[in-house]
C-alpha positions in Angstrom: -3.6 -6.9 15.9 -1.6 -9.1 13.4 -3.6 -8.7 10.2 -1.5 -11.0 8.2 -1.8 -13.7 10.8 -5.6 -13.4 11.0 -5.9 -13.5 7.2 -3.7 -16.5 6.9 -5.8 -18.3 9.6 -9.1 -17.6 7.8 -7.6 -18.6 4.4 -8.3 -22.3 5.1 -11.9 -23.4 4.4 -12.1 -25.6 7.5 -10.8 -22.8 9.8 -13.3 -20.3 8.2 -16.2 -22.7 8.8 -15.1 -23.3 12.4 -14.8 -19.6 12.9 -18.2 -18.9 11.4 -19.7 -21.6 13.6 -18.1 -20.1 16.7 -19.5 -16.6 15.7 -23.0 -18.1 16.0 -22.4 -19.9 19.3 -19.8 -21.2 21.7 -18.9 -24.8 21.2 -16.6 -27.8 22.1 -14.5 -29.9 19.8 -17.0 -32.8 19.5 -20.0 -30.5 18.6 -17.9 -28.6 16.0 -16.6 -31.9 14.7 -20.2 -33.4 14.4 -21.7 -30.2 12.8 -18.9 -29.7 10.2 -18.3 -33.5 9.6 -14.7 -33.2 10.5 -12.5 -35.5 12.6 -12.1 -34.3 16.2 -8.3 -34.4 15.5 -8.7 -32.0 12.5 -11.0 -29.7 14.4 -8.4 -29.6 17.4 -5.6 -28.8 14.8 -7.5 -25.9 13.1 -8.7 -24.5 16.5 -5.1 -24.3 17.6 -4.4 -22.2 14.5 -7.3 -19.9 15.3 -6.2 -19.6 18.9 -2.7 -18.7 17.8 -4.2 -16.0 15.4 -6.1 -14.5 18.4 -9.4 -15.2 16.6 -10.6 -17.9 19.1 -10.2 -18.4 22.7 -11.3 -21.2 25.2 -12.7 -21.7 28.7 -13.0 -24.7 30.9 -16.5 -25.9 31.7 -16.3 -29.0 34.0 -14.8 -31.7 31.7 -15.1 -29.8 28.5 -13.0 -27.0 26.8 -15.5 -24.5 25.3 -14.3 -22.5 22.4 -15.6 -19.1 21.3 -14.8 -16.3 18.8 -13.0 -13.4 20.5 -15.6 -10.6 20.4 -13.2 -7.7 19.7 -11.5 -9.5 16.8 -14.8 -10.7 15.5 -16.0 -7.1 15.1 -13.0 -6.0 13.0 -13.9 -5.0 9.5 -11.9 -6.2 6.4 -10.9 -2.7 5.9 -9.3 -2.4 9.4 -7.5 -5.7 8.8 -6.1 -4.5 5.5 -5.2 -1.1 6.8 -3.6 -2.6 9.8 -1.1 -4.2 7.5 -0.2 -0.6 6.4 2.8 -0.5 8.6 4.7 -2.4 6.0 3.3 -0.1 3.3 5.2 2.8 5.2 8.4 0.9 5.0 7.8 0.3 1.3 7.1 3.9 0.7 10.4 4.7 2.3 12.2 2.2 0.1 10.4 3.6 -3.1 11.5 7.1 -2.1 15.0 6.1 -1.7 15.0 4.4 -5.2 13.3 7.6 -6.6 16.3 9.7 -5.0 18.8 7.2 -6.5 17.2 7.4 -10.0 17.1 11.2 -9.9 20.8 11.4 -8.9 21.7 9.3 -11.9 19.9 11.8 -14.2 21.1 14.9 -12.7 24.9 16.0 -12.4 25.7 19.2 -10.5 22.2 20.5 -10.9 21.9 19.8 -14.6 19.8 17.3 -16.4 22.0 14.8 -18.3 19.3 13.2 -20.3 15.6 12.8 -20.2 14.7 9.2 -19.3 12.7 7.0 -21.7 11.0 5.0 -19.0 7.7 6.7 -18.2 7.9 6.7 -14.4 11.5 7.9 -14.4 10.7 10.6 -16.9 7.8 11.8 -14.6 10.1 11.9 -11.6 12.7 13.9 -13.6 10.2 16.3 -15.0 8.6 17.0 -11.6 12.1 17.6 -10.2 12.7 20.1 -13.2 9.3 21.8 -12.6 10.4 22.6 -9.0 12.7 25.2 -10.5 9.5 27.1 -11.5 7.7 29.4 -9.0 4.2 28.3 -8.4 2.6 31.7 -8.7 4.6 33.2 -11.6 3.8 33.1 -15.3 6.7 32.7 -17.8 6.8 33.9 -21.4 8.0 31.1 -23.8 11.4 32.9 -24.0 11.8 33.4 -20.3 10.9 29.7 -19.7 13.4 28.5 -22.4 16.1 30.5 -20.9 15.4 29.2 -17.3 15.2 25.6 -18.6 18.4 26.1 -20.9 20.4 26.4 -17.6 19.2 22.9 -16.6 19.1 21.0 -20.1 20.5 21.8 -23.5 17.1 21.2 -25.2 14.6 23.4 -23.3 11.9 22.9 -26.0 11.9 19.2 -25.2 11.4 19.9 -21.6 8.6 22.3 -22.2 6.9 19.8 -24.5 7.3 16.9 -22.0 6.3 19.0 -18.9 3.2 20.3 -20.7 2.2 16.8 -21.7 2.8 15.6 -18.1 0.4 18.4 -16.8 3.2 19.9 -14.8 2.9 23.3 -16.8 0.1 24.8 -18.8 -0.2 27.6 -21.3 -2.5 30.4 -20.6 -2.7 33.6 -22.7 0.6 33.0 -24.2 2.4 32.5 -20.8 3.4 29.2 -19.1 2.5 28.6 -15.5 3.4 25.8 -13.2 0.3 23.6 -12.3 
């Protein structure tokens, strides 16, 4: 199913009205033209777009071509249409992940943090990467945490404050734990 093609086809009011009519009953160009007060050539143009989108099909009946809404496509929900366009979202996620790695490489040299970014999103990425140095089920005294973070960045106090504010670590009973 081509979600974007379907959505584009239905974005025109005349095509939407034609499709709505065909959902109710099958019809030929002259009937559609009369009911919607459109010229037959206009109806024909819009029907061609709906057929190309896979929303409408036709069959011959003696001298007439009868148009009808394609039942399978007519039953598709808006949710399915939007999620069907999700293939491109996966591609975008990949591009975003590549960008994130590029950003992280620019702030880390030889495993050490060069500086804490001022831009919020980049700072969150950097802090999340720093927090990966902490064990998940281990508690750290303030001094132990400072020593560990000192190996990554010259101002461990800043990292502790930022990671705490970002919800990456929490202080419980005088010890820090990775969240």
